[in-house]
N, C-alpha and C positions, 0 to 999 in steps of 0.2 A: 503494499500499500504506500502510496507517495505521501510526503509530508502534508501537501496541501489537502489531500483526501483525509488524512489522519487528524489535521487540525479541525477540519470541518465536522468530524465525529466528536471531538472532545468538547463537552460542554459542562458547565457548572450546573449540577442538579438544582441548585437552589436559586438560579437566575430567574427573575420575574419576567424577563423579555429575552429575545434571541441572545444567545451567548457565543454565537460565532457567525461569520459571514464571509462568503468568498465572491469575489468579482465575478460577473457573468462569463468572462474569458478564462477565469481561473488563474490569473496572473498573480493574484495577492489573496490572502486570507486574514482576517482578525478574529480574535477570539478573546473571551474572558473565560478563565479556568480557576477553579478552586483545587488546591494541591495540599493536602494535610491542613485544611483550614485557611491557608493564605490565598488571596486573590492575585491572579498573574493576568497581565494584559499582554497578548501576544500578537505579532504581525510577522508574517511569513510571505516571501515573494521570490520570483525569478526574474522580474521585469524591471527592478530598479534597486539602487543601492544609495548609500549615503546615510543622511540623517532625516528623521521624520520628527513630526510634533504630535505629541499624545495630550489629550485633554480629559480631565475628570471633573464632572460637575455633580455636587451633592444634591440631596433632595430639595434644598432651598434655592438651587440655581447658582450657587457660587462656583465658579470654574477656575481651575487650575491647569496651567499647560507647561510642558517642559519638553525639550528636544532630546532625542536619543539616537544613537548609531544603530545601523543595521550590521550584523556581523555575518561573514561568509561562512557557511557550514555546508560543505559539498556543493551541490548545484544551486543552493538557494540562499537567500539573505534572510536573516531572522533577528528578531528581537523578542525577549521576555522580560517584562518589567514587573518587579513586585510592587503592587499598589502601595501597601502601608509604609514602605521605607521611601517612597518617592512622592507621594501626595499626602494632603493632610486629611485626616480622619475628622469629619465634622458631624459627628453624631450618627444615629441610626437612620435607615431609610435606603431608598434606591439611589444608586450612583450611576450617571451615565458617562459613557466613554466613547470619545471619538478619536480617530486617526487621521493625520493630515500629512500629504506629501506635496511639496512645491506649492502650497497654499490651497490644495485641493483636498476636501474631505474624502476619505476612503470608506465608502459605504455608509450604512445607517449607523445610528449610535447603538452601542451594545450597553447592557446594564448588569449591575450586581446589587444584591441586598446586603446591608450590613445591619445587624442587630444590636 
């Protein structure tokens, strides 16, 4: 199974909305995953490299954005960001995540719930 197919299948069971998305062409996929209770925000692609912008908005709409590099792993460029070490925890509720490359949002927002 390819990385992109595996990424599309890995979803956080507690996510209240879509937990993964792949572009219609399959060039890139984004995902929100829970691994041993920690939330990870993933991007995988074979069509671009460099840095991208990741934004997380809390349930009150306050948004924080940071830039992260994509790392080459085999034939793909990947990034896995641990949410709680890179973004503020602003209480419980649903957090929405967006990925941006060269100023263009990559797919719809994904989300995860914090209790």
